[in-house]
Biopython code that builds the backbone (N, CA, C, O; Angstrom):
import numpy as np
from Bio.PDB.StructureBuilder import StructureBuilder

atoms = [
    (1, "MET", "N", (-24.679, 3.916, 19.653)),
    (1, "MET", "CA", (-23.420, 3.383, 19.169)),
    (1, "MET", "C", (-23.698, 2.155, 18.321)),
    (1, "MET", "O", (-24.459, 1.280, 18.733)),
    (2, "ALA", "N", (-23.100, 2.078, 17.158)),
    (2, "ALA", "CA", (-23.335, 0.962, 16.242)),
    (2, "ALA", "C", (-22.676, -0.305, 16.772)),
    (2, "ALA", "O", (-21.554, -0.275, 17.276)),
    (3, "ASP", "N", (-23.375, -1.383, 16.652)),
    (3, "ASP", "CA", (-22.879, -2.690, 17.040)),
    (3, "ASP", "C", (-21.847, -3.157, 16.026)),
    (3, "ASP", "O", (-22.001, -2.914, 14.830)),
    (4, "LYS", "N", (-20.783, -3.834, 16.498)),
    (4, "LYS", "CA", (-19.758, -4.307, 15.569)),
    (4, "LYS", "C", (-20.342, -5.220, 14.503)),
    (4, "LYS", "O", (-19.858, -5.243, 13.371)),
    (5, "GLU", "N", (-21.377, -5.969, 14.854)),
    (5, "GLU", "CA", (-21.992, -6.888, 13.899)),
    (5, "GLU", "C", (-22.724, -6.139, 12.792)),
    (5, "GLU", "O", (-22.947, -6.693, 11.715)),
    (6, "ASP", "N", (-23.105, -4.876, 13.045)),
    (6, "ASP", "CA", (-23.809, -4.073, 12.054)),
    (6, "ASP", "C", (-22.862, -3.474, 11.015)),
    (6, "ASP", "O", (-23.302, -3.040, 9.951)),
    (7, "GLN", "N", (-21.554, -3.449, 11.324)),
    (7, "GLN", "CA", (-20.587, -2.859, 10.412)),
    (7, "GLN", "C", (-20.244, -3.847, 9.301)),
    (7, "GLN", "O", (-20.034, -5.032, 9.562)),
    (8, "PRO", "N", (-20.186, -3.361, 8.064)),
    (8, "PRO", "CA", (-19.834, -4.265, 6.964)),
    (8, "PRO", "C", (-18.395, -4.747, 7.094)),
    (8, "PRO", "O", (-17.543, -4.058, 7.656)),
    (9, "GLU", "N", (-18.142, -5.921, 6.576)),
    (9, "GLU", "CA", (-16.802, -6.491, 6.588)),
    (9, "GLU", "C", (-15.864, -5.609, 5.773)),
    (9, "GLU", "O", (-16.263, -5.020, 4.769)),
    (10, "ALA", "N", (-14.618, -5.526, 6.216)),
    (10, "ALA", "CA", (-13.630, -4.718, 5.494)),
    (10, "ALA", "C", (-13.397, -5.296, 4.101)),
    (10, "ALA", "O", (-13.410, -6.512, 3.903)),
    (11, "LEU", "N", (-13.186, -4.410, 3.153)),
    (11, "LEU", "CA", (-12.780, -4.822, 1.810)),
    (11, "LEU", "C", (-11.288, -5.117, 1.907)),
    (11, "LEU", "O", (-10.506, -4.240, 2.277)),
    (12, "SER", "N", (-10.888, -6.334, 1.580)),
    (12, "SER", "CA", (-9.482, -6.697, 1.749)),
    (12, "SER", "C", (-9.047, -7.731, 0.722)),
    (12, "SER", "O", (-9.855, -8.258, -0.043)),
    (13, "GLY", "N", (-7.755, -8.003, 0.728)),
    (13, "GLY", "CA", (-7.198, -9.034, -0.130)),
    (13, "GLY", "C", (-7.257, -8.688, -1.602)),
    (13, "GLY", "O", (-7.224, -7.518, -1.983)),
    (14, "GLU", "N", (-7.345, -9.712, -2.418)),
    (14, "GLU", "CA", (-7.336, -9.531, -3.876)),
    (14, "GLU", "C", (-8.548, -8.724, -4.348)),
    (14, "GLU", "O", (-8.468, -8.026, -5.359)),
    (15, "GLU", "N", (-9.660, -8.812, -3.632)),
    (15, "GLU", "CA", (-10.853, -8.031, -3.991)),
    (15, "GLU", "C", (-10.538, -6.528, -3.954)),
    (15, "GLU", "O", (-10.973, -5.778, -4.829)),
    (16, "THR", "N", (-9.788, -6.098, -2.948)),
    (16, "THR", "CA", (-9.404, -4.694, -2.817)),
    (16, "THR", "C", (-8.486, -4.274, -3.953)),
    (16, "THR", "O", (-8.681, -3.229, -4.574)),
    (17, "LEU", "N", (-7.480, -5.103, -4.216)),
    (17, "LEU", "CA", (-6.514, -4.793, -5.268)),
    (17, "LEU", "C", (-7.172, -4.783, -6.643)),
    (17, "LEU", "O", (-6.873, -3.915, -7.464)),
    (18, "ALA", "N", (-8.060, -5.732, -6.903)),
    (18, "ALA", "CA", (-8.742, -5.789, -8.202)),
    (18, "ALA", "C", (-9.549, -4.519, -8.444)),
    (18, "ALA", "O", (-9.546, -3.979, -9.550)),
    (19, "LEU", "N", (-10.239, -4.043, -7.411)),
    (19, "LEU", "CA", (-11.021, -2.811, -7.555)),
    (19, "LEU", "C", (-10.090, -1.612, -7.752)),
    (19, "LEU", "O", (-10.366, -0.754, -8.591)),
    (20, "ALA", "N", (-9.002, -1.540, -7.002)),
    (20, "ALA", "CA", (-8.058, -0.426, -7.144)),
    (20, "ALA", "C", (-7.441, -0.400, -8.542)),
    (20, "ALA", "O", (-7.219, 0.674, -9.101)),
    (21, "ARG", "N", (-7.164, -1.574, -9.109)),
    (21, "ARG", "CA", (-6.582, -1.644, -10.459)),
    (21, "ARG", "C", (-7.534, -1.100, -11.525)),
    (21, "ARG", "O", (-7.087, -0.692, -12.597)),
    (22, "LYS", "N", (-8.825, -1.090, -11.250)),
    (22, "LYS", "CA", (-9.812, -0.574, -12.212)),
    (22, "LYS", "C", (-9.770, 0.949, -12.313)),
    (22, "LYS", "O", (-10.297, 1.525, -13.265)),
    (23, "GLY", "N", (-9.142, 1.603, -11.330)),
    (23, "GLY", "CA", (-8.970, 3.050, -11.394)),
    (23, "GLY", "C", (-9.942, 3.838, -10.547)),
    (23, "GLY", "O", (-10.830, 3.301, -9.885)),
    (24, "LYS", "N", (-9.727, 5.145, -10.604)),
    (24, "LYS", "CA", (-10.447, 6.099, -9.756)),
    (24, "LYS", "C", (-11.962, 6.056, -9.941)),
    (24, "LYS", "O", (-12.698, 6.044, -8.955)),
    (25, "GLU", "N", (-12.437, 6.034, -11.182)),
    (25, "GLU", "CA", (-13.881, 6.091, -11.401)),
    (25, "GLU", "C", (-14.592, 4.875, -10.808)),
    (25, "GLU", "O", (-15.608, 5.016, -10.128)),
    (26, "ALA", "N", (-14.054, 3.681, -11.067)),
    (26, "ALA", "CA", (-14.663, 2.457, -10.527)),
    (26, "ALA", "C", (-14.577, 2.444, -9.011)),
    (26, "ALA", "O", (-15.535, 2.076, -8.332)),
    (27, "TRP", "N", (-13.418, 2.850, -8.474)),
    (27, "TRP", "CA", (-13.241, 2.854, -7.027)),
    (27, "TRP", "C", (-14.225, 3.823, -6.367)),
    (27, "TRP", "O", (-14.907, 3.467, -5.407)),
    (28, "ASN", "N", (-14.290, 5.043, -6.887)),
    (28, "ASN", "CA", (-15.144, 6.049, -6.261)),
    (28, "ASN", "C", (-16.634, 5.729, -6.402)),
    (28, "ASN", "O", (-17.426, 6.100, -5.536)),
    (29, "ALA", "N", (-17.023, 5.047, -7.476)),
    (29, "ALA", "CA", (-18.418, 4.597, -7.612)),
    (29, "ALA", "C", (-18.737, 3.594, -6.503)),
    (29, "ALA", "O", (-19.809, 3.643, -5.900)),
    (30, "TRP", "N", (-17.799, 2.689, -6.242)),
    (30, "TRP", "CA", (-17.964, 1.724, -5.143)),
    (30, "TRP", "C", (-18.003, 2.461, -3.807)),
    (30, "TRP", "O", (-18.848, 2.162, -2.964)),
    (31, "ALA", "N", (-17.100, 3.420, -3.604)),
    (31, "ALA", "CA", (-17.000, 4.143, -2.333)),
    (31, "ALA", "C", (-18.281, 4.908, -2.009)),
    (31, "ALA", "O", (-18.678, 5.000, -0.847)),
    (32, "MET", "N", (-18.931, 5.460, -3.048)),
    (32, "MET", "CA", (-20.183, 6.204, -2.821)),
    (32, "MET", "C", (-21.263, 5.298, -2.244)),
    (32, "MET", "O", (-22.125, 5.766, -1.500)),
    (33, "LYS", "N", (-21.230, 4.003, -2.576)),
    (33, "LYS", "CA", (-22.226, 3.047, -2.090)),
    (33, "LYS", "C", (-21.769, 2.344, -0.812)),
    (33, "LYS", "O", (-22.481, 1.490, -0.284)),
    (34, "SER", "N", (-20.580, 2.702, -0.314)),
    (34, "SER", "CA", (-19.974, 1.942, 0.783)),
    (34, "SER", "C", (-19.556, 2.833, 1.944)),
    (34, "SER", "O", (-18.501, 2.617, 2.541)),
    (35, "GLU", "N", (-20.360, 3.818, 2.266)),
    (35, "GLU", "CA", (-20.017, 4.771, 3.308)),
    (35, "GLU", "C", (-19.601, 4.068, 4.605)),
    (35, "GLU", "O", (-20.297, 3.189, 5.112)),
    (36, "GLY", "N", (-18.451, 4.485, 5.117)),
    (36, "GLY", "CA", (-17.953, 3.951, 6.383)),
    (36, "GLY", "C", (-17.236, 2.621, 6.289)),
    (36, "GLY", "O", (-16.717, 2.134, 7.292)),
    (37, "ARG", "N", (-17.193, 2.022, 5.112)),
    (37, "ARG", "CA", (-16.583, 0.695, 4.978)),
    (37, "ARG", "C", (-15.060, 0.787, 5.051)),
    (37, "ARG", "O", (-14.441, 1.610, 4.378)),
    (38, "LYS", "N", (-14.478, -0.062, 5.871)),
    (38, "LYS", "CA", (-13.031, -0.105, 6.037)),
    (38, "LYS", "C", (-12.396, -0.790, 4.826)),
    (38, "LYS", "O", (-12.960, -1.714, 4.240)),
    (39, "VAL", "N", (-11.210, -0.308, 4.476)),
    (39, "VAL", "CA", (-10.442, -0.877, 3.369)),
    (39, "VAL", "C", (-9.094, -1.319, 3.926)),
    (39, "VAL", "O", (-8.453, -0.587, 4.680)),
    (40, "ASP", "N", (-8.670, -2.525, 3.548)),
    (40, "ASP", "CA", (-7.440, -3.087, 4.100)),
    (40, "ASP", "C", (-6.427, -3.392, 2.995)),
    (40, "ASP", "O", (-6.602, -4.324, 2.210)),
    (41, "PHE", "N", (-5.362, -2.583, 2.953)),
    (41, "PHE", "CA", (-4.228, -2.817, 2.060)),
    (41, "PHE", "C", (-2.994, -3.206, 2.878)),
    (41, "PHE", "O", (-1.871, -3.105, 2.385)),
    (42, "SER", "N", (-3.191, -3.645, 4.105)),
    (42, "SER", "CA", (-2.046, -3.933, 4.980)),
    (42, "SER", "C", (-1.169, -5.027, 4.376)),
    (42, "SER", "O", (-1.653, -6.047, 3.884)),
    (43, "GLY", "N", (0.138, -4.776, 4.432)),
    (43, "GLY", "CA", (1.111, -5.746, 3.956)),
    (43, "GLY", "C", (1.233, -5.872, 2.450)),
    (43, "GLY", "O", (1.998, -6.711, 1.973)),
    (44, "VAL", "N", (0.510, -5.071, 1.683)),
    (44, "VAL", "CA", (0.556, -5.182, 0.224)),
    (44, "VAL", "C", (1.875, -4.628, -0.308)),
    (44, "VAL", "O", (2.339, -3.571, 0.120)),
    (45, "ASN", "N", (2.460, -5.353, -1.235)),
    (45, "ASN", "CA", (3.682, -4.916, -1.892)),
    (45, "ASN", "C", (3.293, -4.238, -3.210)),
    (45, "ASN", "O", (2.966, -4.905, -4.192)),
    (46, "PHE", "N", (3.333, -2.900, -3.211)),
    (46, "PHE", "CA", (2.981, -2.136, -4.402)),
    (46, "PHE", "C", (4.170, -1.980, -5.344)),
    (46, "PHE", "O", (4.077, -1.241, -6.325)),
    (47, "THR", "N", (5.283, -2.656, -5.071)),
    (47, "THR", "CA", (6.443, -2.573, -5.963)),
    (47, "THR", "C", (6.460, -3.706, -6.980)),
    (47, "THR", "O", (7.233, -3.663, -7.937)),
    (48, "ILE", "N", (5.620, -4.715, -6.787)),
    (48, "ILE", "CA", (5.618, -5.828, -7.743)),
    (48, "ILE", "C", (4.817, -5.434, -8.979)),
    (48, "ILE", "O", (3.950, -4.561, -8.926)),
    (49, "GLU", "N", (5.119, -6.084, -10.072)),
    (49, "GLU", "CA", (4.583, -5.680, -11.382)),
    (49, "GLU", "C", (3.063, -5.529, -11.405)),
    (49, "GLU", "O", (2.556, -4.547, -11.945)),
    (50, "LYS", "N", (2.337, -6.469, -10.837)),
    (50, "LYS", "CA", (0.877, -6.391, -10.946)),
    (50, "LYS", "C", (0.267, -5.299, -10.073)),
    (50, "LYS", "O", (-0.905, -4.962, -10.239)),
    (51, "ASN", "N", (1.052, -4.738, -9.138)),
    (51, "ASN", "CA", (0.523, -3.686, -8.257)),
    (51, "ASN", "C", (1.164, -2.320, -8.457)),
    (51, "ASN", "O", (0.628, -1.321, -7.977)),
    (52, "ASN", "N", (2.301, -2.245, -9.155)),
    (52, "ASN", "CA", (3.019, -0.971, -9.164)),
    (52, "ASN", "C", (2.380, 0.100, -10.044)),
    (52, "ASN", "O", (2.825, 1.248, -10.013)),
    (53, "ASP", "N", (1.372, -0.226, -10.814)),
    (53, "ASP", "CA", (0.669, 0.789, -11.598)),
    (53, "ASP", "C", (-0.550, 1.357, -10.871)),
    (53, "ASP", "O", (-1.224, 2.246, -11.390)),
    (54, "ILE", "N", (-0.831, 0.847, -9.680)),
    (54, "ILE", "CA", (-1.978, 1.359, -8.926)),
    (54, "ILE", "C", (-1.661, 2.762, -8.430)),
    (54, "ILE", "O", (-0.657, 2.988, -7.754)),
    (55, "SER", "N", (-2.529, 3.689, -8.776)),
    (55, "SER", "CA", (-2.422, 5.069, -8.314)),
    (55, "SER", "C", (-3.675, 5.374, -7.502)),
    (55, "SER", "O", (-4.789, 5.079, -7.936)),
    (56, "PHE", "N", (-3.495, 5.961, -6.330)),
    (56, "PHE", "CA", (-4.634, 6.325, -5.484)),
    (56, "PHE", "C", (-5.011, 7.796, -5.659)),
    (56, "PHE", "O", (-5.767, 8.347, -4.859)),
    (57, "GLU", "N", (-4.482, 8.426, -6.705)),
    (57, "GLU", "CA", (-4.796, 9.834, -6.966)),
    (57, "GLU", "C", (-6.292, 9.986, -7.214)),
    (57, "GLU", "O", (-6.868, 9.322, -8.076)),
    (58, "GLY", "N", (-6.911, 10.884, -6.433)),
    (58, "GLY", "CA", (-8.334, 11.154, -6.591)),
    (58, "GLY", "C", (-9.257, 10.103, -5.992)),
    (58, "GLY", "O", (-10.475, 10.221, -6.120)),
    (59, "PHE", "N", (-8.713, 9.082, -5.345)),
    (59, "PHE", "CA", (-9.551, 8.065, -4.719)),
    (59, "PHE", "C", (-10.231, 8.633, -3.481)),
    (59, "PHE", "O", (-9.671, 9.483, -2.789)),
    (60, "THR", "N", (-11.429, 8.164, -3.213)),
    (60, "THR", "CA", (-12.113, 8.452, -1.963)),
    (60, "THR", "C", (-12.173, 7.156, -1.162)),
    (60, "THR", "O", (-12.689, 6.141, -1.630)),
    (61, "PHE", "N", (-11.640, 7.211, 0.040)),
    (61, "PHE", "CA", (-11.692, 6.051, 0.937)),
    (61, "PHE", "C", (-12.872, 6.279, 1.870)),
    (61, "PHE", "O", (-12.861, 7.233, 2.647)),
    (62, "PRO", "N", (-13.904, 5.410, 1.811)),
    (62, "PRO", "CA", (-15.169, 5.679, 2.488)),
    (62, "PRO", "C", (-15.145, 5.549, 4.006)),
    (62, "PRO", "O", (-16.039, 6.059, 4.681)),
    (63, "GLY", "N", (-14.153, 4.883, 4.545)),
    (63, "GLY", "CA", (-14.023, 4.704, 5.991)),
    (63, "GLY", "C", (-12.548, 4.614, 6.325)),
    (63, "GLY", "O", (-11.708, 5.167, 5.616)),
    (64, "ASP", "N", (-12.235, 3.918, 7.403)),
    (64, "ASP", "CA", (-10.829, 3.733, 7.763)),
    (64, "ASP", "C", (-10.116, 2.952, 6.664)),
    (64, "ASP", "O", (-10.703, 2.086, 6.016)),
    (65, "VAL", "N", (-8.838, 3.274, 6.469)),
    (65, "VAL", "CA", (-8.039, 2.541, 5.479)),
    (65, "VAL", "C", (-6.712, 2.156, 6.124)),
    (65, "VAL", "O", (-6.073, 2.960, 6.802)),
    (66, "ASP", "N", (-6.319, 0.918, 5.898)),
    (66, "ASP", "CA", (-5.130, 0.355, 6.527)),
    (66, "ASP", "C", (-4.059, 0.070, 5.479)),
    (66, "ASP", "O", (-4.216, -0.814, 4.636)),
    (67, "PHE", "N", (-2.966, 0.835, 5.547)),
    (67, "PHE", "CA", (-1.811, 0.620, 4.677)),
    (67, "PHE", "C", (-0.600, 0.162, 5.501)),
    (67, "PHE", "O", (0.533, 0.232, 5.026)),
    (68, "ARG", "N", (-0.837, -0.307, 6.735)),
    (68, "ARG", "CA", (0.288, -0.720, 7.579)),
    (68, "ARG", "C", (1.103, -1.820, 6.896)),
    (68, "ARG", "O", (0.558, -2.756, 6.310)),
    (69, "ARG", "N", (2.424, -1.675, 6.994)),
    (69, "ARG", "CA", (3.386, -2.647, 6.462)),
    (69, "ARG", "C", (3.310, -2.784, 4.938)),
    (69, "ARG", "O", (3.834, -3.753, 4.389)),
    (70, "ALA", "N", (2.676, -1.847, 4.249)),
    (70, "ALA", "CA", (2.672, -1.865, 2.776)),
    (70, "ALA", "C", (4.006, -1.307, 2.291)),
    (70, "ALA", "O", (4.703, -0.607, 3.026)),
    (71, "THR", "N", (4.349, -1.623, 1.050)),
    (71, "THR", "CA", (5.602, -1.162, 0.463)),
    (71, "THR", "C", (5.293, -0.494, -0.873)),
    (71, "THR", "O", (4.636, -1.075, -1.736)),
    (72, "PHE", "N", (5.784, 0.743, -1.027)),
    (72, "PHE", "CA", (5.546, 1.523, -2.238)),
    (72, "PHE", "C", (6.859, 1.885, -2.913)),
    (72, "PHE", "O", (7.824, 2.255, -2.243)),
    (73, "MET", "N", (6.899, 1.780, -4.228)),
    (73, "MET", "CA", (8.009, 2.344, -4.975)),
    (73, "MET", "C", (7.700, 3.826, -5.228)),
    (73, "MET", "O", (8.568, 4.689, -5.101)),
    (74, "GLU", "N", (6.467, 4.089, -5.582)),
    (74, "GLU", "CA", (6.008, 5.454, -5.800)),
    (74, "GLU", "C", (4.581, 5.548, -5.268)),
    (74, "GLU", "O", (3.651, 5.004, -5.864)),
    (75, "ALA", "N", (4.417, 6.234, -4.154)),
    (75, "ALA", "CA", (3.090, 6.377, -3.547)),
    (75, "ALA", "C", (2.397, 7.585, -4.167)),
    (75, "ALA", "O", (2.909, 8.703, -4.105)),
    (76, "ARG", "N", (1.237, 7.357, -4.761)),
    (76, "ARG", "CA", (0.511, 8.437, -5.439)),
    (76, "ARG", "C", (-0.858, 8.615, -4.780)),
    (76, "ARG", "O", (-1.780, 7.830, -5.006)),
    (77, "PHE", "N", (-0.970, 9.663, -3.963)),
    (77, "PHE", "CA", (-2.200, 9.939, -3.222)),
    (77, "PHE", "C", (-2.717, 11.356, -3.468)),
    (77, "PHE", "O", (-3.554, 11.839, -2.706)),
    (78, "LYS", "N", (-2.246, 12.020, -4.499)),
    (78, "LYS", "CA", (-2.660, 13.398, -4.772)),
    (78, "LYS", "C", (-4.186, 13.474, -4.882)),
    (78, "LYS", "O", (-4.810, 12.701, -5.610)),
    (79, "LEU", "N", (-4.765, 14.412, -4.152)),
    (79, "LEU", "CA", (-6.214, 14.666, -4.135)),
    (79, "LEU", "C", (-7.039, 13.490, -3.618)),
    (79, "LEU", "O", (-8.244, 13.431, -3.865)),
    (80, "ALA", "N", (-6.416, 12.558, -2.910)),
    (80, "ALA", "CA", (-7.178, 11.459, -2.292)),
    (80, "ALA", "C", (-7.938, 12.007, -1.090)),
    (80, "ALA", "O", (-7.471, 12.919, -0.408)),
    (81, "THR", "N", (-9.120, 11.435, -0.840)),
    (81, "THR", "CA", (-9.955, 11.838, 0.282)),
    (81, "THR", "C", (-10.072, 10.670, 1.244)),
    (81, "THR", "O", (-10.451, 9.564, 0.858)),
    (82, "PHE", "N", (-9.739, 10.931, 2.508)),
    (82, "PHE", "CA", (-9.831, 9.902, 3.542)),
    (82, "PHE", "C", (-10.978, 10.291, 4.470)),
    (82, "PHE", "O", (-10.895, 11.294, 5.178)),
    (83, "ARG", "N", (-12.032, 9.509, 4.467)),
    (83, "ARG", "CA", (-13.208, 9.823, 5.285)),
    (83, "ARG", "C", (-13.138, 9.183, 6.664)),
    (83, "ARG", "O", (-14.027, 9.381, 7.493)),
    (84, "GLY", "N", (-12.100, 8.431, 6.904)),
    (84, "GLY", "CA", (-11.868, 7.813, 8.211)),
    (84, "GLY", "C", (-10.391, 7.936, 8.534)),
    (84, "GLY", "O", (-9.694, 8.792, 7.989)),
    (85, "ARG", "N", (-9.924, 7.082, 9.416)),
    (85, "ARG", "CA", (-8.498, 7.069, 9.759)),
    (85, "ARG", "C", (-7.699, 6.409, 8.645)),
    (85, "ARG", "O", (-8.156, 5.449, 8.025)),
    (86, "ALA", "N", (-6.525, 6.922, 8.400)),
    (86, "ALA", "CA", (-5.595, 6.307, 7.452)),
    (86, "ALA", "C", (-4.375, 5.862, 8.250)),
    (86, "ALA", "O", (-3.684, 6.683, 8.854)),
    (87, "GLU", "N", (-4.118, 4.570, 8.248)),
    (87, "GLU", "CA", (-3.009, 4.027, 9.030)),
    (87, "GLU", "C", (-1.855, 3.651, 8.115)),
    (87, "GLU", "O", (-2.029, 2.904, 7.152)),
    (88, "PHE", "N", (-0.672, 4.178, 8.424)),
    (88, "PHE", "CA", (0.525, 3.935, 7.622)),
    (88, "PHE", "C", (1.699, 3.457, 8.485)),
    (88, "PHE", "O", (2.850, 3.593, 8.069)),
    (89, "GLN", "N", (1.443, 2.909, 9.664)),
    (89, "GLN", "CA", (2.536, 2.445, 10.512)),
    (89, "GLN", "C", (3.345, 1.373, 9.800)),
    (89, "GLN", "O", (2.794, 0.448, 9.203)),
    (90, "ARG", "N", (4.653, 1.513, 9.876)),
    (90, "ARG", "CA", (5.614, 0.578, 9.283)),
    (90, "ARG", "C", (5.470, 0.439, 7.764)),
    (90, "ARG", "O", (5.877, -0.568, 7.184)),
    (91, "THR", "N", (4.895, 1.443, 7.138)),
    (91, "THR", "CA", (4.805, 1.458, 5.683)),
    (91, "THR", "C", (6.132, 1.962, 5.135)),
    (91, "THR", "O", (6.736, 2.873, 5.701)),
    (92, "VAL", "N", (6.582, 1.376, 4.044)),
    (92, "VAL", "CA", (7.845, 1.752, 3.429)),
    (92, "VAL", "C", (7.537, 2.465, 2.117)),
    (92, "VAL", "O", (6.818, 1.942, 1.266)),
    (93, "PHE", "N", (8.092, 3.673, 1.967)),
    (93, "PHE", "CA", (7.881, 4.472, 0.765)),
    (93, "PHE", "C", (9.175, 4.582, -0.032)),
    (93, "PHE", "O", (10.268, 4.572, 0.534)),
    (94, "ASN", "N", (9.038, 4.688, -1.349)),
    (94, "ASN", "CA", (10.162, 4.911, -2.263)),
    (94, "ASN", "C", (11.226, 3.833, -2.171)),
    (94, "ASN", "O", (12.409, 4.128, -1.997)),
    (95, "VAL", "N", (10.811, 2.605, -2.287)),
    (95, "VAL", "CA", (11.744, 1.485, -2.325)),
    (95, "VAL", "C", (12.167, 1.298, -3.774)),
    (95, "VAL", "O", (11.326, 1.100, -4.651)),
    (96, "TYR", "N", (13.445, 1.358, -4.021)),
    (96, "TYR", "CA", (13.964, 1.142, -5.368)),
    (96, "TYR", "C", (14.804, -0.119, -5.357)),
    (96, "TYR", "O", (15.596, -0.331, -4.438)),
    (97, "PRO", "N", (14.643, -0.947, -6.355)),
    (97, "PRO", "CA", (15.396, -2.201, -6.371)),
    (97, "PRO", "C", (16.892, -1.939, -6.505)),
    (97, "PRO", "O", (17.325, -1.045, -7.231)),
    (98, "LEU", "N", (17.664, -2.742, -5.787)),
    (98, "LEU", "CA", (19.118, -2.669, -5.901)),
    (98, "LEU", "C", (19.555, -3.380, -7.173)),
    (98, "LEU", "O", (18.850, -4.248, -7.688)),
    (99, "SER", "N", (20.703, -3.009, -7.663)),
    (99, "SER", "CA", (21.263, -3.762, -8.779)),
    (99, "SER", "C", (21.531, -5.178, -8.284)),
    (99, "SER", "O", (21.615, -5.401, -7.076)),
    (100, "ALA", "N", (21.665, -6.131, -9.188)),
    (100, "ALA", "CA", (21.895, -7.529, -8.800)),
    (100, "ALA", "C", (23.161, -7.664, -7.966)),
    (100, "ALA", "O", (23.179, -8.411, -6.988)),
    (101, "ALA", "N", (24.214, -6.957, -8.337)),
    (101, "ALA", "CA", (25.474, -7.051, -7.599)),
    (101, "ALA", "C", (25.323, -6.483, -6.191)),
    (101, "ALA", "O", (25.767, -7.094, -5.219)),
    (102, "ALA", "N", (24.699, -5.320, -6.086)),
    (102, "ALA", "CA", (24.514, -4.703, -4.772)),
    (102, "ALA", "C", (23.622, -5.565, -3.891)),
    (102, "ALA", "O", (23.860, -5.688, -2.689)),
    (103, "SER", "N", (22.598, -6.161, -4.489)),
    (103, "SER", "CA", (21.705, -7.036, -3.741)),
    (103, "SER", "C", (22.445, -8.256, -3.202)),
    (103, "SER", "O", (22.248, -8.642, -2.049)),
    (104, "ALA", "N", (23.286, -8.859, -4.019)),
    (104, "ALA", "CA", (24.051, -10.032, -3.590)),
    (104, "ALA", "C", (24.995, -9.686, -2.446)),
    (104, "ALA", "O", (25.093, -10.436, -1.474)),
    (105, "VAL", "N", (25.693, -8.552, -2.554)),
    (105, "VAL", "CA", (26.604, -8.121, -1.492)),
    (105, "VAL", "C", (25.827, -7.820, -0.219)),
    (105, "VAL", "O", (26.235, -8.227, 0.869)),
    (106, "ALA", "N", (24.699, -7.104, -0.349)),
    (106, "ALA", "CA", (23.896, -6.767, 0.821)),
    (106, "ALA", "C", (23.391, -8.023, 1.512)),
    (106, "ALA", "O", (23.429, -8.106, 2.740)),
    (107, "ASN", "N", (22.920, -8.999, 0.749)),
    (107, "ASN", "CA", (22.442, -10.243, 1.340)),
    (107, "ASN", "C", (23.555, -10.965, 2.078)),
    (107, "ASN", "O", (23.344, -11.469, 3.181)),
    (108, "LEU", "N", (24.728, -11.018, 1.487)),
    (108, "LEU", "CA", (25.865, -11.671, 2.113)),
    (108, "LEU", "C", (26.226, -10.971, 3.421)),
    (108, "LEU", "O", (26.427, -11.626, 4.443)),
    (109, "LEU", "N", (26.307, -9.632, 3.388)),
    (109, "LEU", "CA", (26.669, -8.884, 4.579)),
    (109, "LEU", "C", (25.603, -8.977, 5.661)),
    (109, "LEU", "O", (25.930, -9.140, 6.836)),
    (110, "PHE", "N", (24.324, -8.874, 5.276)),
    (110, "PHE", "CA", (23.257, -8.950, 6.263)),
    (110, "PHE", "C", (23.204, -10.334, 6.889)),
    (110, "PHE", "O", (22.911, -10.458, 8.078)),
    (111, "ASP", "N", (23.480, -11.374, 6.117)),
    (111, "ASP", "CA", (23.494, -12.729, 6.660)),
    (111, "ASP", "C", (24.564, -12.884, 7.734)),
    (111, "ASP", "O", (24.449, -13.716, 8.634)),
    (112, "ARG", "N", (25.607, -12.066, 7.620)),
    (112, "ARG", "CA", (26.697, -12.122, 8.604)),
    (112, "ARG", "C", (26.514, -11.104, 9.715)),
    (112, "ARG", "O", (27.381, -10.970, 10.579)),
    (113, "GLY", "N", (25.409, -10.392, 9.709)),
    (113, "GLY", "CA", (25.111, -9.461, 10.782)),
    (113, "GLY", "C", (25.659, -8.066, 10.602)),
    (113, "GLY", "O", (25.554, -7.250, 11.518)),
    (114, "ALA", "N", (26.240, -7.760, 9.455)),
    (114, "ALA", "CA", (26.775, -6.420, 9.217)),
    (114, "ALA", "C", (25.653, -5.466, 8.844)),
    (114, "ALA", "O", (24.554, -5.901, 8.498)),
    (115, "SER", "N", (25.920, -4.182, 8.910)),
    (115, "SER", "CA", (24.942, -3.159, 8.522)),
    (115, "SER", "C", (25.603, -2.194, 7.534)),
    (115, "SER", "O", (25.951, -1.076, 7.913)),
    (116, "PRO", "N", (25.782, -2.608, 6.267)),
    (116, "PRO", "CA", (26.436, -1.725, 5.291)),
    (116, "PRO", "C", (25.547, -0.572, 4.888)),
    (116, "PRO", "O", (24.325, -0.638, 5.020)),
    (117, "ARG", "N", (26.165, 0.482, 4.397)),
    (117, "ARG", "CA", (25.427, 1.584, 3.795)),
    (117, "ARG", "C", (25.143, 1.168, 2.355)),
    (117, "ARG", "O", (26.069, 1.036, 1.554)),
    (118, "LEU", "N", (23.885, 0.962, 2.024)),
    (118, "LEU", "CA", (23.522, 0.451, 0.711)),
    (118, "LEU", "C", (23.870, 1.419, -0.406)),
    (118, "LEU", "O", (24.107, 0.985, -1.533)),
    (119, "ASP", "N", (23.909, 2.728, -0.128)),
    (119, "ASP", "CA", (24.233, 3.670, -1.191)),
    (119, "ASP", "C", (25.690, 3.475, -1.638)),
    (119, "ASP", "O", (26.012, 3.770, -2.789)),
    (120, "SER", "N", (26.560, 2.996, -0.777)),
    (120, "SER", "CA", (27.949, 2.772, -1.172)),
    (120, "SER", "C", (28.080, 1.496, -2.021)),
    (120, "SER", "O", (29.078, 1.323, -2.722)),
    (121, "LEU", "N", (27.092, 0.615, -1.964)),
    (121, "LEU", "CA", (27.124, -0.609, -2.745)),
    (121, "LEU", "C", (26.721, -0.380, -4.192)),
    (121, "LEU", "O", (27.002, -1.220, -5.047)),
    (122, "GLU", "N", (26.077, 0.727, -4.484)),
    (122, "GLU", "CA", (25.546, 0.994, -5.825)),
    (122, "GLU", "C", (26.597, 1.525, -6.795)),
    (122, "GLU", "O", (26.334, 1.584, -7.996)),
    (123, "ARG", "N", (27.747, 1.904, -6.327)),
    (123, "ARG", "CA", (28.765, 2.531, -7.179)),
    (123, "ARG", "C", (29.256, 1.615, -8.249)),
    (123, "ARG", "O", (30.113, 1.998, -9.045)),
]
sb = StructureBuilder()
sb.init_structure("model")
sb.init_model(0)
sb.init_chain("A")
sb.init_seg("    ")
for serial, (resi, resn, name, xyz) in enumerate(atoms, 1):
    if name == "N":
        sb.init_residue(resn, " ", resi, " ")
    sb.init_atom(name, np.array(xyz, "f"), 0.0, 1.0, " ", f" {name:<3s}", serial, name[0])
structure = sb.get_structure()
């Protein structure tokens, strides 16, 4: 059994995002040299401008990958290969921004403890 100290540190934070932004070829070249290495995208907001163009289509994840609590507007994982566990607990998919008016009403109502149906606010 491998000692925890023998396992490489997880790729995380801005280093992970910077590599993902370079695309499939750069990512997969890194993955080929990083067998078993964990990747951490936990809590990443993929709906913001600098992250929303990241596509994981065709990516190979060399070890476990953590997407817990991440937020996606459009999750693109077609033909992705996961060589370890892929964790998506509490991940939010297909988040679309509300119009400014709907957002203001929702914030006001939520601050007062109400639970409106957001689709009715978009009309």
